[in-house]
C-alpha positions as CSV (number, residue, x, y, z in Angstrom):
1,M,13.6,-16.2,4.8
2,K,16.2,-17.9,7.0
3,I,15.3,-18.2,10.6
4,V,16.1,-20.5,13.5
5,V,13.3,-22.8,14.6
6,F,12.6,-23.5,18.3
7,V,10.4,-26.5,18.9
8,S,8.1,-26.0,21.9
9,L,6.2,-28.7,23.8
10,L,3.9,-26.2,25.6
11,S,0.1,-26.5,25.4
12,L,-1.8,-23.8,23.6
13,A,-4.7,-21.5,24.5
14,L,-6.0,-18.0,24.1
15,A,-7.4,-17.4,27.6
16,S,-7.7,-13.7,28.3
17,G,-4.8,-12.3,26.2
18,R,-7.1,-10.1,24.1
19,A,-7.3,-7.3,26.7
20,S,-3.5,-7.1,26.9
21,A,-3.1,-7.0,23.2
22,Q,-5.8,-4.3,22.7
23,A,-4.2,-2.2,25.4
24,L,-1.0,-1.9,23.3
25,D,-0.8,1.1,21.0
26,P,-0.7,-0.4,17.4
27,T,1.7,2.4,16.3
28,L,4.5,1.7,18.7
29,P,7.4,1.4,18.7
30,M,9.0,3.1,15.8
31,T,6.6,2.1,13.1
32,N,8.3,4.2,10.4
33,M,11.8,4.4,11.7
34,P,14.9,3.5,9.7
35,A,16.9,0.3,10.3
36,A,19.6,2.0,12.3
37,P,18.9,2.1,16.1
38,R,18.4,5.8,16.1
39,P,17.9,7.1,19.6
40,H,14.2,7.7,20.4
41,V,14.1,8.0,24.2
42,I,15.8,11.3,24.8
43,D,18.3,13.2,22.7
44,V,21.8,14.5,23.5
45,P,21.8,18.3,23.7
46,Q,23.3,20.1,20.8
47,P,25.4,21.9,19.6
48,V,28.3,19.5,20.1
49,Q,30.8,20.8,22.6
50,A,33.7,19.5,24.7
51,S,33.0,19.1,28.5
52,A,35.1,22.2,29.0
53,A,33.0,24.3,26.7
54,P,35.0,26.6,24.4
55,T,34.7,30.2,25.2
56,D,35.9,31.5,21.9
57,P,32.8,32.3,19.8
58,A,34.7,31.5,16.6
59,K,35.5,28.0,18.0
60,I,31.9,27.4,19.0
61,A,30.7,28.5,15.5
62,D,33.2,26.2,13.9
63,F,31.9,23.2,15.9
64,E,28.3,24.0,14.9
65,K,29.2,24.5,11.3
66,R,31.0,21.2,11.0
67,F,28.4,19.3,12.8
68,A,25.7,20.7,10.5
69,Q,27.8,19.7,7.5
70,G,28.0,16.2,8.8
71,K,24.3,16.0,9.4
72,E,23.6,17.3,5.9
73,L,25.8,14.6,4.4
74,E,24.2,11.9,6.6
75,D,20.7,13.0,5.6
76,A,21.8,12.8,2.0
77,G,22.9,9.2,2.4
78,K,26.6,10.1,2.1
79,L,27.4,8.1,5.2
80,T,31.2,7.6,4.8
81,E,31.7,11.3,4.1
82,A,29.5,12.2,7.0
83,R,31.3,10.0,9.5
84,A,34.6,11.5,8.4
85,V,33.3,14.9,9.4
86,F,32.1,13.6,12.8
87,D,35.5,11.8,13.3
88,G,37.2,15.1,12.7
89,I,35.1,16.8,15.4
90,I,35.9,13.9,17.8
91,A,39.6,14.2,17.0
92,D,39.5,17.8,18.1
93,S,37.1,17.2,21.0
94,P,37.0,13.5,22.1
95,D,33.9,14.2,24.3
96,A,31.8,15.6,21.5
97,K,28.6,13.7,22.4
98,G,26.5,14.6,19.3
99,S,29.3,13.5,16.9
100,L,29.8,10.2,18.8
101,R,26.1,9.5,18.5
102,E,25.9,10.3,14.8
103,A,29.1,8.4,14.0
104,G,27.6,5.4,15.9
105,I,24.3,5.6,14.0
106,I,26.2,5.8,10.7
107,S,28.3,2.8,11.6
108,V,25.2,0.7,12.3
109,R,23.8,1.7,9.0
110,L,27.0,0.7,7.3
111,N,26.8,-2.6,9.3
112,E,30.2,-1.9,11.0
113,L,29.0,-2.9,14.4
114,D,32.3,-3.1,16.1
115,K,32.9,0.6,15.2
116,A,29.4,1.4,16.3
117,D,30.0,-0.3,19.6
118,D,33.1,1.8,20.1
119,Y,31.3,5.1,19.4
120,F,28.3,4.4,21.6
121,S,30.5,3.0,24.4
122,K,32.5,6.2,24.5
123,L,29.2,8.2,24.5
124,H,27.9,6.0,27.3
125,R,31.0,6.6,29.4
126,L,30.5,10.4,28.9
127,V,26.8,10.3,29.7
128,P,26.1,7.1,31.8
129,D,22.4,8.0,32.3
130,Y,21.6,8.6,28.6
131,P,19.1,5.9,27.8
132,A,19.4,5.9,24.0
133,A,23.1,5.1,24.2
134,I,22.4,2.0,26.4
135,E,19.6,1.0,24.1
136,S,21.8,1.2,21.0
137,L,24.6,-0.8,22.8
138,I,22.1,-3.5,23.7
139,Q,21.0,-3.8,20.0
140,I,24.6,-3.7,18.7
141,N,25.8,-6.3,21.2
142,Q,22.8,-8.5,20.7
143,A,23.6,-8.6,17.0
144,L,27.3,-9.4,17.8
145,K,26.1,-12.2,20.0
146,R,27.9,-10.8,23.1
147,D,25.4,-12.3,25.5
148,V,27.3,-11.4,28.7
149,K,27.7,-7.8,27.7
150,V,24.0,-7.6,26.8
151,E,23.0,-8.9,30.2
152,L,25.2,-6.3,31.9
153,L,23.7,-3.5,29.8
154,L,20.1,-4.8,30.4
155,K,20.7,-4.7,34.2
156,E,22.1,-1.2,33.9
157,F,19.1,-0.1,31.7
158,R,16.6,-1.6,34.2
159,D,18.2,0.1,37.1
160,L,18.1,3.4,35.1
161,R,14.4,2.8,34.4
162,A,13.8,2.2,38.2
163,S,15.5,5.5,38.9
164,G,12.9,7.3,36.8
165,K,15.4,8.4,34.1
166,V,13.8,6.3,31.3
167,P,10.3,7.7,30.5
168,L,9.1,5.0,28.2
169,P,7.9,1.5,29.4
170,Y,9.7,-0.4,26.7
171,F,12.8,-0.4,24.5
172,V,14.0,-2.0,21.3
173,R,16.2,-4.9,22.2
174,E,17.1,-6.3,18.8
175,R,16.7,-5.6,15.1
176,I,16.8,-8.6,12.7
177,H,17.2,-7.9,9.0
178,L,15.8,-10.4,6.6
179,D,15.8,-10.7,2.8
180,Q,13.7,-8.3,0.6
181,G,14.3,-5.5,3.0
182,L,12.1,-6.9,5.8
183,E,13.0,-6.1,9.4
184,I,11.9,-7.6,12.7
185,V,12.0,-5.3,15.7
186,M,12.1,-7.1,19.0
187,T,10.8,-4.9,21.9
188,E,11.1,-5.6,25.6
189,F,8.9,-4.1,28.2
190,F,10.3,-3.2,31.6
191,D,7.4,-4.4,33.8
192,Y,5.0,-7.0,32.4
193,K,2.8,-6.8,35.5
194,T,1.6,-3.3,34.5
195,L,-0.5,-2.6,31.5
196,P,-0.3,-3.6,28.7
197,N,1.1,-6.7,30.5
198,T,3.5,-7.4,27.6
199,V,6.8,-9.0,28.1
200,W,8.2,-9.1,24.6
201,M,6.9,-8.0,21.2
202,A,8.1,-8.8,17.7
203,E,7.0,-6.5,14.8
204,V,7.6,-7.2,11.1
205,F,8.1,-4.1,8.9
206,D,8.4,-4.1,5.1
207,S,11.1,-2.2,3.2
208,E,9.1,1.0,3.4
209,G,8.7,0.8,7.2
210,Q,5.1,-0.3,7.2
211,L,4.0,-2.7,9.9
212,Q,3.0,-6.1,8.6
213,R,2.8,-8.4,11.7
214,R,2.9,-8.1,15.5
215,L,3.5,-11.0,17.9
216,L,3.3,-10.6,21.7
217,L,4.1,-12.6,24.7
218,N,1.6,-11.3,27.3
219,Y,1.3,-11.9,31.0
220,D,-2.3,-12.9,32.1
221,P,-2.7,-11.6,35.7
222,R,-6.2,-13.1,36.1
223,A,-5.3,-16.6,35.0
224,S,-2.1,-16.4,37.1
225,Q,-4.1,-15.5,40.2
226,E,-6.6,-18.3,39.6
227,L,-3.7,-20.8,39.3
228,Q,-2.2,-19.7,42.5
229,Q,-5.5,-19.9,44.4
230,K,-6.3,-23.4,43.1
231,D,-3.1,-25.0,44.3
232,P,-1.0,-23.8,47.2
233,T,2.1,-25.4,45.5
234,L,1.7,-22.9,42.6
235,T,2.1,-19.7,44.6
236,N,4.7,-18.5,42.2
237,A,2.9,-19.7,39.0
238,E,2.4,-17.2,36.2
239,Q,0.6,-17.7,32.9
240,F,1.9,-16.2,29.7
241,L,0.3,-16.2,26.3
242,L,2.0,-16.0,22.9
243,I,-0.4,-14.4,20.6
244,E,-0.5,-12.4,17.3
245,D,-2.4,-9.3,16.4
246,V,-3.6,-10.1,12.8
247,L,-3.4,-6.7,11.0
248,K,-5.5,-5.1,8.3
249,G,-4.6,-1.6,7.2
250,G,-2.2,-1.4,10.1
251,Q,-4.9,-2.1,12.7
252,P,-5.5,-5.4,14.6
253,T,-8.6,-7.3,13.4
254,R,-8.1,-10.7,14.9
255,I,-6.2,-12.5,17.7
256,D,-4.4,-15.7,16.9
257,A,-3.2,-17.8,19.8
258,Y,-0.1,-20.0,19.7
259,F,1.4,-21.0,23.0
260,Q,0.4,-20.9,26.7
261,M,3.3,-20.9,29.2
262,F,3.3,-21.3,33.0
263,S,6.7,-19.8,33.7
264,L,8.6,-16.9,32.0
265,P,10.9,-18.4,29.3
266,E,14.2,-16.8,28.6
267,Y,14.5,-14.3,25.8
268,H,16.2,-16.4,23.2
269,K,13.6,-19.1,23.3
270,V,10.7,-16.7,22.9
271,R,12.6,-14.9,20.1
272,N,13.2,-18.1,18.2
273,T,9.6,-19.2,18.6
274,M,8.4,-15.9,17.3
275,L,10.7,-16.1,14.3
276,A,9.5,-19.7,13.6
277,I,5.9,-18.4,13.7
278,I,6.8,-15.6,11.3
279,G,8.4,-18.2,9.0
280,G,5.3,-20.3,9.0
281,A,6.5,-23.2,11.2
282,Y,3.5,-23.0,13.5
283,K,-0.2,-22.4,13.0
284,P,-2.5,-20.8,15.5
285,V,-4.7,-23.2,17.6
286,Y,-7.3,-20.5,18.2
287,S,-8.4,-17.4,16.4
288,Q,-11.0,-14.8,17.3
289,P,-12.0,-11.5,15.7
290,I,-11.3,-8.6,17.9
291,D,-14.7,-7.0,17.4
292,A,-16.4,-10.1,18.6
293,A,-13.9,-11.1,21.3
294,G,-15.5,-9.0,24.0
295,Q,-19.1,-10.2,23.4
């Protein structure tokens, strides 16, 4: 397994991270989803139509029939053929939202990320407040290492969340594909100061989509408040804990603690640290069974 190692000099402790970890639903997000960033926030209404909806019933029926054929090919794994069908619909109706979405998903599955970016960018221009398109663009451009574009998309997505148009408190920021079919899903939470107080989460899935490991960077509100009260120079201090839910049968049975941080690190440092932990570069400094942690 090839991963980048980030060497941290931070001290280590568990503190009160257990409550935040337990508050997180062990099934989310997308435990059994495929590798492609398939939209999961809301869906684009179907059938596929141009913005100026055709009034000819025969034309509407033709759009629906072709879209269904494309979906059938896609579901059968005939990705190139399916995309050709969707491209044909887009050629006839450039604002065919469903076809742009499916063509983008297929392009990701084919690892043709520049094409995927083009499809989802067109979809995003047509429907600026469609969360799944922005989420897909974030994942695609994260993989393409277009950091500036990712930051702009993140700002747009957070603003959309603040407007109430993104119902879920988290989104998938990045998908990292490893050997032997393993996949690491990096999830970002919009507001770490609300339960479950998670900032970022890394989940490892096997080739069948089964969850193997879960690492979390959690905010500790109680410890942060205690720090701020002890020292007036630390009025902005915040404590974060990098922990792992040790799983058995898909359920957390133990908490392993790795790092304690007193300011929020930037995403790439946490990402690389989590990858290093997954690769075995670090060992926990504290472990506690979940069933005994509250006693």
